[in-house]
C-alpha positions, 0 to 999 in steps of 0.5 A, spaced: 500 500 500 502 507 498 496 510 502 498 507 509 504 503 513 499 497 513 492 495 512 488 489 511 491 487 504 498 486 507 496 480 511 496 475 505 502 477 502 506 478 509 503 471 512 505 467 505 512 471 505 513 469 513 511 462 511 515 460 505 521 464 509 521 459 515 520 453 510 527 455 507 526 459 501 529 466 500 524 471 500 525 478 498 519 484 499 519 491 497 515 495 501 513 503 501 518 507 506 514 511 511 517 515 517 514 511 522 514 504 519 509 498 521 511 494 527 509 488 522 516 489 518 520 487 524 516 481 525 517 479 518 525 481 518 525 476 524 522 471 520 528 471 515 524 476 510 529 481 506 525 487 506 527 493 502 523 500 503 522 504 497 520 511 496 512 511 494 510 518 496 516 522 496 516 528 501 521 533 504 527 535 500 526 529 495 519 531 494 521 538 492 527 536 488 522 531 484 517 537 483 522 541 480 524 536 475 517 534 474 512 528 474 516 525 468 522 524 473 518 521 478 515 516 473 522 514 470 525 514 477 521 508 480 521 503 475 528 504 474 529 503 482 525 497 481 529 494 475 535 495 479 532 491 485 530 485 481 536 485 477 539 484 484 534 479 487 533 475 481 526 472 483 523 466 480 516 469 481 514 476 483 508 476 487 504 483 486 499 485 492 494 490 490 490 494 495 485 495 489 486 491 482 491 496 479 495 499 484 502 497 482 502 497 474 509 500 474 512 494 477 508 489 472 511 493 466 518 492 469 517 485 470 514 484 463 520 487 460 525 483 464 521 477 463 520 475 470 514 471 471 509 474 476 502 473 480 497 479 482 493 479 488 487 484 487 484 486 494 478 490 492 474 493 486 468 497 485 463 500 480 467 507 482 473 504 479 471 503 472 477 504 468 477 508 461 479 504 455 486 506 455 487 504 462 483 498 461 488 496 455 493 496 461 490 492 466 488 487 461 495 486 459 497 486 466 492 481 468 493 477 461 500 476 462 500 474 469 502 467 471 495 467 476 491 473 478 488 472 485 482 475 487 479 475 495 472 475 492 468 472 486 464 479 485 471 482 484 473 478 479 466 478 475 466 485 476 473 486 473 471 482 467 465 486 466 469 492 466 475 490 461 470 486 457 474 480 457 474 473 461 480 472 465 482 465 464 488 465 469 484 467 475 483 464 482 480 465 489 484 466 495 482 467 502 485 472 507 488 470 514 484 472 520 486 474 527 481 471 531 481 464 535 477 460 530 475 454 535 473 459 541 466 460 543 465 467 545 460 468 551 454 472 548 454 479 551 448 481 556 443 486 553 441 489 559 444 495 558 442 495 550 445 492 544 452 494 541 454 494 534 461 494 532 463 498 525 470 495 524 473 498 518 478 504 516 475 511 518 474 512 510 467 513 508 469 513 501 470 506 501 467 504 508 461 508 508 460 510 515 457 517 513 451 512 511 450 509 518 450 516 522 445 518 517 441 512 519 442 513 526 439 520 526 433 517 523 427 518 528 426 510 529 433 509 532 433 515 536 430 512 542 432 505 541 437 502 546 443 501 541 450 503 541 455 503 535 463 503 536 467 505 531 474 501 531 479 503 526 483 509 524 483 513 518 484 520 515 476 522 516 476 521 523 475 528 525 470 529 519 466 523 522 466 526 529 463 533 526 458 529 522 456 525 528 455 532 532 451 535 527 446 529 526 446 529 534 448 522 534 455 523 538 452 520 545 450 513 541 457 513 538 464 511 541 471 512 537 475 506 539 481 507 535 485 501 532 485 495 536 489 488 535 485 484 540 479 482 535 476 477 540 475 482 545 471 486 541 466 481 540 466 479 547 462 485 548 458 487 542 452 483 539 453 484 531 458 487 526 455 493 522 459 495 515 456 500 510 461 499 505 461 502 498 466 497 495 470 492 498 474 485 496 472 481 502 472 484 509 477 481 514 473 484 519 466 481 517 470 474 516 472 475 523 466 477 526 462 471 523 468 466 526 467 469 533 459 467 532 456 474 531 452 476 525 452 482 521 449 487 517 453 489 511 452 492 504 451 488 498 458 489 495 465 485 494 464 478 497 460 480 503 454 476 500 458 470 498 459 469 506 453 472 509 446 469 507 441 475 507 436 473 513 439 467 514 446 468 517 445 476 517 442 482 513 445 484 507 443 491 504 441 491 497 446 497 495 450 502 499 445 507 500 442 510 506 435 508 504 437 500 503 442 500 509 436 503 513 431 497 510 437 492 512 438 495 519 430 495 520 430 488 519 435 486 523 432 490 529 426 486 528 429 480 529 435 482 534 433 476 539 435 471 533 442 475 532 445 469 537 443 464 533 444 467 526 451 468 528 452 461 530 450 459 523 454 463 520 460 461 524 459 454 523 458 455 515 464 459 515 468 454 518 467 449 513 469 453 507 475 457 510 482 454 510 485 452 516 491 457 515 490 461 509 497 465 508 500 458 509 495 455 503 497 461 499 504 460 500 504 453 498 500 455 492 506 460 490 511 455 491 507 450 486 507 455 481 514 456 481 515 449 481 511 448 475 515 454 472 521 451 473 519 444 470 516 447 464 517 455 463 514 455 456 508 451 457 506 455 463 508 462 460 504 460 453 498 459 457 497 466 460 497 471 454 494 478 454 487 478 451 
């Protein structure tokens, strides 16, 4: 990612990198440089992963220099540095992890020019990201030339195929790792003091839609209901959300709890997840809530409806709008006495389809691809031509 030191899209590649490194393989990672780097990088280093920090969003003296030299200098410098890094590393396979579906096309271009096989991971997609024809051609080439294209939800894959007007013959689905104890049965929280909803997401209404939730809570029906909403997460829009909550007179029914690592503790004190996203991949927070035996109220974006069955395991709003979110939350409120049973059904179903160790499974899949490339590079490469 280039917009934050760490996020949900970082757990799959980093978990796979650590797994493969511990298995004895030489793993190199190129990550964006931040003034305060993520603590996760130190853990990766301790697992033997060789990490290089590259300039993504330039700042300070380098930023002023680049502004003087112009955008073309920036466009030339990053591919050159990546090219030099790859010459040094000499990888058998490059795994390019995208927060959305096309965040790192420069690296793709470098790999293609150098003849280095690569795979792509797309962690999110949405209708708001529809590429124009020129960009669509770049994306088609990138995905068509990949050894494999991995998606965290079928919806994201199908949407990208529609956006590009082609079918991705090299696509596979993959699961993100989670940070909860899957076999632990959390006690159902008391409702004596009301019902507690948790919105676990980056504070970024453009993607996570927290503003829609505030507007629903401001409606007359919700003003006297014993419901409290806890926002878990950090982001660039926290102050705006706080001001909007004050404007709508809902601040007294909200808590801003910041980022927490102990996800089990969230679900020990909350009854359901509410996630009004405008676009998604497959939210890790949704998977974790279901694995903890909690139901959810979500919008029909990304892979939400692939793991949550409407009116059976939880409640799915037809679209990310205030009206549809209100409708889904009304249905949820009318059946609040069933939330515990719905969460248990969701937990049982998800445990049957989620692999025990998703990051290790992904690492093993990458290793299989390397072995196939080494055994018959021409056959594997010829199977994945750009459309």
